[in-house]
N, C-alpha and C positions, 0 to 999 in steps of 0.2 A: 522099847516100850512106847506106847501111844497114850495120850491123854484126851479124853472127850471134852470138848468145849461146849457141847450142846448146840442148839439151833441159833445161828447168828446170821445177820444179813451181810455176808462177807464172802468174797472170792478174791484170790490173789492173782495178779494185781488188779486193783480197781482203777479205772481211768479217772482223771480229773477233767470232767466235761463242763465247759462254761456255756450255758445256753443263753441266747440273747434274742429279744423280740421287742418290737415297738408297741407301745400302748396306744390307745385311741387318741391321745394327745400328742403323739409323735415322739415321745420321750423314750429312749431305749432303757430296758431293764435287763439285768443279767443275773444268773444264779449258778451256783456250783452244784453239780449232780454227779455222783459216782456210780449210781446204779443204772448202767446203760451199756449198750453194745450193738453189734451187728445183728439184725433180725433176718434179713434176706440179702441177696446180692446187692440190691439197691435200696435197702431199708435199714433204719435204726430203731431200736426200742429204748425207751427211757422210762424209769419209774419216777413219776412226778406227783406230788401232793397237789390237789386242786386249790389249796389255800394260798399258794405262792403267787405273788404278783406276776412273775414271769410266766407261770402256768396260765394265769388269767389272760395275759397278753397273747400267748401262743394260741389259746382257744379262740380268742377274738380275731387275730390276724391269719391264723392257720399256716403261718410261715415263720421260720426262725433259723438261727445259726447255732451250730455246736462247735465251739473252739476247743482246742486241746490246751490245758494249762501247762505252763512252762516254768522252769526253775527261776528265770529272771522275774517272773510275776507271781511267785507263790503267795506273797502277802495279799496282792490284789485279788487273786483267785480265791483265797480263803475268805477275804472280806465280803465278796459278793455271795458267799455261802452262809455267812453268819449274820448279815444285816438284811432285813426284809425291805423289799421295794414298797411294801405297804406302809412302812414307817419312814423310809429315806428314799423319796422319789428320784433323786439324782445320784443314786449309789454307784452307777457306772462311772460317772465323772469323779466322784469322791474316791473311788478305787484307783483313779489315775488312768483309766482307760479312755480312749477316744474311739469313735466309730465312723465307719463309712457305710453308706447304704449299698447293699448288694445290687448289682445290675441284673441279677437273675430272679430274685424274690424280693418281697417287701420286708426286709429284715436287716438289722445292723450287723456289720462285720467288725469285730474288735481288732483294731489296727495293731495293737501290741502283741497279740497272740498270732503266731505265724501260720496256723492252719485253721481253716474254717470249713465246716461241712454245712452247706446251705440246704435246708430241708423244707418240705411241705408236709403238713400234718395229714395223715391218712385216717387215723382213728384215735380216740381217747376213751378209755374205760375208767371212769372216775371211781368206781367201786374197787377196782384193782390198781388204780393209780398208774395205768399202763398206756403210754403214748407210743404209737407207731408212726414213723415218718418216712417219706420217700426222700432219698438223697437226690437233689437236683443238680448239685455241683460241689466240687471240693476246690477251694482256692487256697493257694499256698504262696507265702512270700518267697521270692527267689533266693533270699539269703539262706534258706534251710534246704536247698536242693543240692543233690550231688551231681557229678559230671553226666550222669544218665538222665537228669531231669526228674529224679524221684526224690522223695523226702529222705533226708539223712537225719535219723533220730539223734545222732551225736551233735549235729548242728542245732536241731530244734530243741533238744533238752526237755522232753516232756516229763511231767511229774506224775506219779502214781500215788494212790491213797491206800493206806493201811487202816482199814476200818476197825480192826481189833485193838490196835494200839493208838489210833487217832493221830497218825503221823503221815507226812508227805515224804516221798523218796524221789531222788533223781533217777534218771534212766541209767542202766548199767552197761556193761561191755557186751560185745557180741561173743557168744559162747558156742555157736554152731550155725550151720546153714539149714534152714527149713527144707524139708523134702530131700535132704541129702544125708544128714547124720544117721538116720535110720537105715540107710542102704549099707552101712558098715556092718550091719547084723545079718545081711543076706548070706 
């Protein structure tokens, strides 16, 4: 038997995306956003409310980073989602994050989060709260790479958001090989 939950802004799993951008004063601001994902091969989409300080900074600079939240920094990732940069201008440092300026774009990379997607804004529809961004580069700390030089999720330990229960979860075990498991049914 199934139960109807009605219309909810939820899909499983939701990524924990930490967006960071510089303000006109050069101070980095960051926010937690779960409503986002791949838009095209080289693009991301993110649902952003225009009232956020980080959104304001992205619209000003047109460049920003998207880092993936991790288990080691779940409290800091949650903090930048519940505290407004409009009220706490140094919330990035209060979260315990440090930043390094990207050498590809004018945006901060959060040092503690091992994967950063460096982006350039393509469009923003304020009525729909829809941001589309070009992926300029993905930088990854070598500590989370496997022997092939690819991201090892078990080393990175990304977190996911459960929007219905308001919980964060750690990454699980491998249960199959993409583009392989289905071949068992041929």
